[in-house]
C-alpha angles and dihedrals in degrees: 000000000000090000092052090049090053091048091050091051090051092049090052092050091049091049091053094049091047090050092047091057093051098045097040090052092048099043109016124249102271092048094051119087125203087244089060090053094046090050092049090050093047095237135112125262087246091058090050093051090049087065103030129029095206146346093278091056090050092048094049091049090051089052095046092051091062109019104043090082087045094050088050089059098043094042092044126234120294089250096051096097091051095046123118087248111021090183091058090048090051093051092047091051091050093049090052093049096046091047091053091050095046099043107030113078095198092052091051092047095051092046090051090053091047096048103034109021106047126094113198093227124150092266089060099040091122088058091054090048090052091052092049093048093050089049094050091049093048094050092046092052091047089051093051093047095049091047092052093047091050091051093049093049099036093239120155116208120226092216132036112286091231089063092049090052094048091047093050092048092051093046095053095043091047089053092052092048091051091051093048089052094049117000095198096130139056103271096191097050095040093049094050094046091050091049092049091049092050091049092050088050094057094041100260105105118168107276093244091061101033093097091057093068113102 
């Protein structure tokens, strides 16, 4: 009986997250009430509050269900900086992330909500804090990876590595935003080409192409 109760609770939580995706995409986040989501999920407000204390908590759970694997790709794995070839690890993580965005409908839907349908008002302050935290972690992992790659290859950057990490982060997230707005180009190929061009520019080309530089 306890197992069935746990399964029922999980089913209710899943129904709420599914409903949140649909209603947020239709109406936007600030214009959607928790009552709207409970009604769309076919549950009571009490059942919703049992799982989520407020709209921000529901929104963040919706994001985490889909984008934690994505953030893992964009932010690189924890072992990337210590890998035999940190640049290769970075490229592999980016390829995985862009493939998920381009080919998985749910990932695309949730990212559209997060980037185009959220107002950072007081009610959603926890959402903004989550965005900031993910950004800080991404930039820090990029910085660590670039530093390790430069150490391994004996490359000296012409600008501070922190600026390179922030620039790479902004470039990739800007590309993804542009594609979500109008997906009229190949996100995977474009993203990888841009990354490789950036790496060549700072003296860290992928090892397979390093010998081609004059």
